[in-house]
N, C-alpha and C positions, 0 to 999 in steps of 0.2 A: 337375844337376851339368855344370860344363864342363871341357873337355880342351884342350889346344893343341896344335895339328897347323899344322906350316908356319907357326909364328908365329901362327897365327888361333886365336882364341878362339871355339870353336862348343860348344853343349850336345850331350849325349850322343845325347839325342831327334833333334835335327837331323840328326846325323851317321847315325844309324839309318835315319830316312826318306830322306835322300839317297841312301845306298847301297842301300836296298830299291828306291827309284824307278830307280836307274841299273841295277840287274841285271835289273830288269823290262825295260826298254829294250833291254837286250843281249840279251834273250831266253832268260834262265837260266831253269830251272822254278821253280815258285813254292815248293816245298819248300826247295832250295836256296838261294833269295834269300831266305826268311825265317831259314833256319839261318846264313847267312852274316853277316848284317845283325845278328842275335842274338850271335853270336861277337865281332863287332866291338866292341859295347857291352861285353858283359862283359871283354874285354881291355883298353879304355880306362877304363871305368868304376871297374873294381877293388872294386865293393861287393858282389860276390856271387862264390863260387869258380866256376872252369869245371867242376866236377863237376854244378853245377845243369843243365848241358846235357844229359847221357843222364838224369838223373832227371825233368825236365820232359818230355822226349820220353816216356818210359816212363809217366808219368801219364796223358798226353795219349791214348796208346795203350790204357791199362788201363780202359776204358770201355765196360761191359756194352752200353748201347744201341746201340752202333756195330755190333754183331752184325747189327743189322736190315737195314742196307743193302746188304751181300752177299747175304743171303738174299732180300729182295725182287727184286733184280736177278735171280738164278738164277730165281726163280718165275716172273717174268714173260717169260724166256727160255724157259723150258720151255713155258710156255702159249701161247706163239706156235710154236713146234715141235709141240706137241701139238694144233694145230687148234682150241684154246680159244677165240682170238682170232677166227678165220674164223667160228666159228660165232655169236659175240656179234655181229659185222658182219653177218651174214645175217638175224639178227633185228631189227637196227637199221633195215636196209635197208628192211625191210618197211613200216615205220612211217613213216619221213620220206622214203623214196627217190621218192616220185611228186610232189613238190612243184618249185617253180623252183629248180635248184641243189640236188636232192635228194642226189645222191652227195656233195656238199659239205657237206650238213647231217649225213648219214651218217657222213662222216669225223668231224666235230666230235663228234657225240655217241658215237661209238665211241670216240673218244679219251677222253672224260671216262669212260667206263665202264671202258675198260683202264687208265686213270690210278689207277682203286681197286684195281688188282692190282699193278702194276710201281712206281709211284712214281718214274720216271725220265722227263724231258721227251723227251729223244733217243730212248730207248727206246721210247715211246709212238709218236713218229713214225714210227720203223722196223718196228714190228709192225703199225700200221693203216695206213700209208702203203704199204706194199709190196702191200698187196690192195687198196686203193681208189684209188691215184694211176693205176694202169695202167688201172683201170675206167673212172675219169672221162675218161683221154684216149682211149680206145675209143669211148666214147658222145658224143663231140663237144665237151668241155669244153676249154679251152684250157690248154696245159702249164703255163703260168704259175698259171692259176687252181687247178689241182689241186694243184700244189707248193706254192702258198701257204695254202691251206687246210690241209694237211697239217701244214705247218710250224707254223701258227699254232694249230691244235687238239692238237697235241703239247705245247705250253707248259701246258696245263693239267695236266700230269703233277704239276708241281711244288705246285700248290695242292690238289687232291684227295687225300686221304689214301688210303693211307700215302705220304709224300712224303719221300724222302732228304734235301732241303733243311731241312725241317722238323724232322727226326730230329736233324740237326747243329746247328740253332740252338738247339733244346730243350736238348741237353746243354751248349753252349757259354754259354747264357744261363740255365741252372738254371731251366727251365720245365718243366713236365709235357708229356710227348710226346703222352698222350692229350689232354690240353687242347688243343694245337696242332692235332692231327688233327681234333677235334670242330670247332674254330674255322674250319678249311679248307672245311667242306661249303658253308656259305650263300655264301661270297664265291667258291667254285669254281663253283657254279651261275650265279651272277649274271654271271661271265666267260664261262661257256660259254654263257648264252644271249645275251649281247651279241654274241658271234662267230658264232652261230649266223643272229642278224638281219643282220650284216653280210654273211655268204655269202649269206644269201636276196637281199638288196638287189642286190649285184654281180650274180649270177646273174640276176636279173630283169631288170637293165639290159641285159645282154649276150645275154639269151636262152639262158643255159645250163641244159638238163634240165629235163622237163616230165613228164608222166605216162606218155609213150611208153617212157621209161627202164624202167619196170617193168610186168608185166599189172596190170590192177584189182586192188584189195586183195581178198583172198580170207582169209577169217576162219579156216577150216578149215585152209589150207595155213599160216597164220600161227601157230595154234596147234601144228600138227604140228613146225613149226620150233622153237619153243618146248621141246616135249616132247624132241626130237632133241636141243637144246642145253642141256636141263635143266641138265645138272651144269657146263655152262659158265658159265650165266645166272646160277647162285646163288655163283659164286665169290666176287665181293667182299662179299656178304651173309655169307658165312663167314670170311672174313678179318677184316672190320671188326665184324661181330657178336660174332665171338670176344674182341676187345678191349673193345668199349663194354658188355658184358655182365659183363665181369670175369672172365672165364675164363681170358684169356690176357693178358699182357703184350704190348706192340709186337712184342719179341722172339720170344718163343713164337709170336705170330701169323705171323711171318716164316717160321718154320720150318714153321708149319702150312700156310701157302701153298705151299712146295715139296712138302710130302707130297700136298697134295689135287692140285697140278699132275702129279705123277707118276702118282697113281691115274688122274686123268680121262685123262691121256695115254696111259698103257700097257693100261689095263683097260676104260674106256670108249671112249675114240675109236681106240685101238690105233694112232694116228699117231706115237707118240715112238720113237724110236730110241736106243741106246746111243751111239753117236755124238752124237745132240742133247743127250745128257745131259752127256756131256764138255763140249761147247762152252759149254754153259750153267755149268757149273762154272768154267770158263777164263775165262769172261766175267765173272762174279762175283767171282773172285780178282783179275784186272786191276783191276776198278773199284774193289774193296775196298783193294787195294795203294796204288794213286794216293791215294784218300782219307784211309787212315792215315798216309803219309807227310807230308800235308800239317798233317793234324790235329795230329800228334805235334809237329811244329816251330813250329805256329802257338801252341800251348801254352806253348813257350819264348819265343817273341816277345810272348805276353800278358804274360808275367811283367815282361819288360823294359818294356814300356809300362806297366805298373802301378808300377813302381819310378820312372819318369820323370814321374809322374802325367798321362800323355797323356790319359786320360778327363776328369779334372777342368780340364785346359787347353781342351779341345775344346767341355766344358760351358760353360765361361767365356765362350768365342769365340761360342758360338750365342747363350747369354742376353745376350751385348754387343749383338746385332742385334736379338733380340726376346725376350720372355719367354712368349709365345702359342705354346702347344704346336703348334696346327696350323700355324703359320708355320715352326716348327723341323722338324716331319715333311716338310713341302714341301721344306725345303731338304735334308734328308735324301734324299728321294726324287730330287731332283735329282743329287746325287752319286752314287747308285746306278746311276741310268739312265746316267751318263756312265761310271762305272766299268764298269758291264756290258758297255758296247761292245767292252773291251778286256781284261777278265778272265772266266775260267769261274766258273759259278755258286757251287759250293762254296767256291772258292777266296776270292770275296768274301765270303761268309758268315764263313767262318773267320777271315778277317782283320780285318773290321769288328765283328763282333758283342763281342770283347772291349772295343773302344773306345766303342762306340756305348751297351753296357747301362748302365754306370755312370752316364752321362749321363741315358738314358731314366728311370732311377729318380730321379735328380735333380729332373727336370722333371716328374715325376709322370705318365708316359704307361703304360699299361697293356703290360707286356711280351707278353700275346698280341696285344693288337692291333699292338702295333709288328712281332711277327714275321710277321704276315699281309701287311703293307704291305712288309717286308723281303723275303718269298719273291714276292710279286706283281709287286714291281718287277724282282726277276732273273726272274722269268718272262717279262717283256717284253724283257729282254736275251737271252733265247734266239733270238729273233728278228731283231736289230739288229746289223748288220755293224759291224765286219769279224770279230767272233769268235762270231756266232750259232751256236751249234752245230746247231739244229733247220735253219738256211738248207741247211748242207752235208749233211746227212742226206737233205732233201728234193730237192736237187739231184742227189744220187747216184740216187734213185729215180725221179726224173723226166728225167734228161738234161737240165736247164735250167741256164743259170749262175746264180750265186748273186745277182750283180747283178741280173738278171730277178726273182728270187724276191724279192730285198730290196725292190724297187719294188712288188711285188703285195701284199706282206703290211703294207705301211703303212695301209690303212684299218682292219685288224685292231689294229695297234698302238694306232691313235686309240682304236679301242673300249676296249682295255685301259687305257689312260690315263685315260679317262674312269671306268671303275670303280674305278681306283686313287684318282683323287679323291673319289668316292663314299665309298669305304671310310675314308680318311684324315678325312672330316668327319663321318661317322657310325659312331663305334667299335663301336657297337651290333651292327653287321652281323657284326663279328668275335667278340665276346664273349656274344653272347645265348645261343648253343646250349651252351658251355662253362657258363655259368651256369644255365642250365634243366636239363641232362643231368646234369653233375658237381657243380654246385654251387658251381663256379669262383667266386673272388672273395668270398664269404660270411664 
């Protein structure tokens, strides 16, 4: 549909996209930009009543799986305050802390472990980095190395389940949350291993960390640490085990995570306080509030795009370049990497999934495979300036400028890009576990 504005004939879709881009450039909040662009389309289009605004927003918020996001955030914060994170780090440090870059490897492995609890990239950086970045600096590592390892390791929080971006993608793309969680394991460990290799190579080149960091490995001391931190170490297995065993849905597992964090923090470790509980609840409410605002308005925006046939137009444009699914996936990866430099992860997923999903189905790409690629490219964006959130968290912990950390993370970004290409061209990496465990695709 076309409208006349100042004697110029422009389509509603063009007006919506131009207004949305203009508001982004002006620095307006994402939810407000989506709402205003949608309202403009409704005003000039005339094909839907204005009442669709509040109906669409309510429909976007009335989604039960969204409850898992604030619960996992609260659980992760409670575990940080309740010394669960510290006990996990102590055990991991004894396993890999004696190698070149031992504390760097400890940071990445601990981030991988903690990601199976919190589901948040920046939250993982804050929880693990607060403990290990100062430790690395004290033992002779450069501040840039310590900060870049923490920033890069924290990105694994998006790929290792439970993952907040995965939950959002599954809801918007009508994909099983459990299937997405299962699909994230193998790519997550591949990315984690590649970053460990990168951290080890850099540390070996610069001479950071060797066996003198820690006393020689003592099996008795290691087993005692495992016994002391037993309840902390089994946390990921309780949360994820309840999902894959069928005993709990992801939402129920997120509530179980809170209950378990309270039990271990208050009863076992006796480190949790009422003030820490209040801070955790406040953080969960703030994050959930921000997410719900964007999800609600994106539902309205998605309906406008559907009426304007934006997904079909995008599919036609992509197919005019190539009908090869791999070429189209590479084009999408390029777009996501550029957008990720300027947009927050959840905002990128919420805005683009309604546009990309119909095209993905037309081309014949598996939605779980595409979801992993989408999450992984947004994972890279967490460490790319100017909006890389992990960079700012690591900067605050290490007192190093964001610019210096951005240079330090380049080798890790290259490693993640290689992993992305591997997953693009070998879809089975993403789909084999859902097929074997859940019977996905049969």
